[in-house]
N, C-alpha and C positions, 0 to 999 in steps of 0.2 A: 351372290351371282353377279350383281351389278358391278361390284368392285373387281371381280375376276375378269369381266368383259373389258373394263377399263385397262387393267394391267396387260392383257393380251394385245389390245389395240395399241397401247403405248409402246409395247415391245416391237410390234410390226413397224411402227413409224420409225423407230430407231434403226431397225435392221434394213429398212428401205434405203437408207442413205449410207449404211455401213454393213455390208454383208458379212464382214469378218465376225461380227457379234454372234452370228448363228453357230459358229464353231468354237465360241469362247465359253468354256464351261462355267466360269464365274457369272456370266450373264444369263445363260439359258436356265441354269439350275435355280437361280434366284429371282425369276420373273414374278413368282407369287410370294416372295419374301415379306411384303407388307402385310400379308394375311397370317403370318406365323404366330404373332402375338395372341390373336383371338382364336386361332385354330392350330394349336401346337401339334396336333396329329398330322397336319399337312406337312410340317417340317420333318417329322419322324419318318413318314412314308418314303420320300425320296432317298433318305439315308439308307433305309432298308433295301429299296428297290435297286439302287445303283451300286451298293457296297456289299450287301449280304445275300441277296436273292440268288439261289442256285437253280440252274436249268440243265436239262439233258442236252448233250451234244448230239448232232445229227447221227442217227443210227444207233444210239445208245439208250437203254431203258433202265439200267441198274442204278439204284440210288448212289452207290459208291462212285459212279462215273460222273455224277453231277458236278458242274463247274460254276464259277461265278461268271456266267455268260454275259449278263447285262453289263457288269463292270468291265469285262474284256472288250465289249463292243464300244462302250463309252470311251475307253482309253484309246481305241483305234480311231475314233471319230475326232477327238480333240488333239491327240498326239500320234498320228498314223506312222506305222513302221513299214507297212506294205508299200511297195514302190508305186503301184497303180493309184493307190489312195493319195499318196503324197503329191503326185503330179497333177491331180485334179482338184487340189485345194482352191486355186484361184477360180476355177469353174464353179465350184460350190459357192464361193462368195458371190459370184455374179447371179447364180440361180437363186440364192437366198434373197437377194435384193428384189429380183423379179417376183418371187413368191410373196414376199412381205408387202410389196406394192399392190399386188393383186388382192391379197387378203384384207389389207387396210381399206382398199376401195370397196370391196364386197361388204365389209362390216359397216361402212358409211352409207351404203345404199339405203335410201329413204323408204324403199319398199320392204325392208327387212327390220325385224324387231331390234337387232343389235344396234342400229343407228339411234334408237330411242334411249339406249343405255349408256352411250359413250359421253363422258363428261366434256371432252374437248369439242364435241359437236353440240353441246347443250341440249341433249336429248330430253324429251319430256319425262323419261323414267330414269335419268342419270342420277348419280349419287347426290349431286348438289341440289337436285330438285325433289328430293325425298325428305320427309320429316323425320325427326329423331325417333318418334314413336314407330314409324314404319320400319326404320332401319333395325330397331331393337326387336320388333316382331319377326323380322326375316331371319334373325340369327338361329341357326339350327334347322332351317327349312331345307328340305331336299331340293336340289336344283337340276335334276335330270328327269327324263321321261322314259326310263327303262321299261316300265310296265306297258308302255304303248308301242314299243318298237318291234318286238318279235317274240317267238317262242323261247329262244335261249335267254333273251333279256328278262322275260318274266321269271324264268328259273333263277337267274342271278339275283333279281330284285327280291324274290321270295326268300332266298337264303340270307340275304343281307338284312331284311326288314322283319323277319318273323322269329328272331331269337333262336330258340332251340328247335325250330322246325327241322324235320328230317329231310334227307336228300330225296327220298321216295315221294314225299308230299310236294316238294319243290318241283320235281319232275312232272307230277300230276298237274300242277298249275299250267305248265307249258303244253302238256298233251291235251288238256281240255280245250285250250285255245286252238291247237292244231286241228282237233277233231270238231271244232265249232259247236261244242256241247251247250254253250250258253248263248248262242246266237238267237236273236229275236227278229221276227219279220218286220218290226218297226224300223230296223236299221235301213231298210230300203228307202225310207223317207229322206235319208241324208246321204246323198250319193256324190256330192261335190260338183254336180252338174248345174248349169244355169237353168235348164229346163228339165221337166220330168216326163217328157214325151216317151222315153224308153227306160223306165225304172228297172233296176236289177231285181231279180226274184231271189229273196233270201229264204232258205229253208229253215224252219224252226229247229233250234237245237234240241238235243235229246233231253236235257234237263227240264225244258218247258213242256215236254210231252208227257211226263209222268204225273201221277196224281199229286195234288197240292200237299196232302199229308206226308207223302214220301219226300217231297221237296223240303218241307219243314224239318223232317227227320235228318235229311242229309246236311242241311245247314247247321242244325244244332250239334251234329257230330263233327263238323269240320273245324 
């Protein structure tokens, strides 16, 4: 995760002074190239996504009509044939520089955790300030918070992490959250407010209203 933040930050710094890099395929596709040796899957995925992935065109649903949509879009971005796209290339370069400048400044904001991870800023959590033991322990650790984002993210996280889990069970994970089945009244103690003069009332979820033996049975069957 820390190395990825470094690579993104360094890319923004380069684009900030040369917006042409944003439309240069060899640059954008290889931003994470330093990670390929340790994570070969990361190299394989872009090859599949940009070269082999097939998508439905607008209005079409048949499998036979699926095209290499991502590859077509990438080709038009780096080597546009459409007249409108060609005449806006210079504008894209300018917008890329503005975007990169804004993103680099945002990542360097001392009020955000990204600033602690950037090596060029000597952040307290940057790569150079981590021990070899810590770096080894972090290998293979998930670096996203899908399960905390929303109902669909929980469904996606469940499918990715639970091996042979069925789609029905993955859907159930998201629906139990949507229905607040596992909510506990104690969550009203953590509201994000500086004062607790007007705490939110949290209704107890269905799971916590059933007998404890039934709770145990449901857990053992899950």
